[in-house]
Structures are given as structure tokens and as C-alpha cells.
C-alpha positions, 0 to 999 in steps of 0.5 A: 343256442341257450340262454345265459345266466350271468352271476356275480357274487361279492361283498361291499366294502367295510362301512358301505352304506346299504341304501347308498349301494343299492341307489348306485346299483339301480343307477346301472339299470338304464345301461343294463336294460339298453343292452342287446340280449338282456332279459332279466336282472335281480340283486339279492343278499345273504343276510348270514353272509353278507354276500351279494349275488347280481344275477342276469339273464341274456339271450346268448353269450356274446350278448353277456360278454359284450355288456360285461366288457363295456359295463365300467364304461358306464358312470353308474357302473363305476359308482356302484362298483366303487362300494363292492370289495373287489377281492370277494368279487366272483363272475361266471357265465353259464347256459341255462338248461332248464328253467320255470316261471310262476307269477312275477311278485314285486318285492317291497 
């Protein structure tokens, strides 16, 4: 079975402090990383549109769906989501058909 990439695109609520949001997002890492099938996660921002993209790679669709279904039961997730404009949120699960990886570099 193919690996799955989960993408969640959204904008923050008006007036949200980005550093507060990022701290809340980091607070979800213990939950996400403990989920069965978790592989990798990144959070990025399109500076021009102010749209965020949360990307999570999973070993399979069942694991991705299980994590998504129980995500809001985590207190850290509730805190993170409280900063998101729900009307802008779009989530998708897609099968990875090709991948490549270079040397991992941690951003500052």
C-alpha cells in the first residue's frame, strides 16, 4: 500500500499572534508523533496569501484517518485549532506516487 500525504490548508483567525499559534502547533507534536504510522510533519506559510499548509506523511490511509478522527480529543490540538479560521480549512489525503529526499536541513 502507498504512503499517504495529508495536507491541511488554512488561514489564521484575524488578529492571531503567529508566535502563539506556532507554540500551539508545536504542542500537537507529542500527539502526532505518537500516532501509529506517523512518518513526517511540516508546517509552512505562504507569505503572500497568508495561507498555512500542514503536511503529514503516514504509512497508510487507515493510520492517517485514525489520527485525524481522534485529533480533536488532544488538548494541544484544541489549542492549535482555536487559532484557525475554520471557513478556510481544506484537508486532503493523497497517495504518494513518487518521492525523493535530499539531506535534511533544519530551518532556523
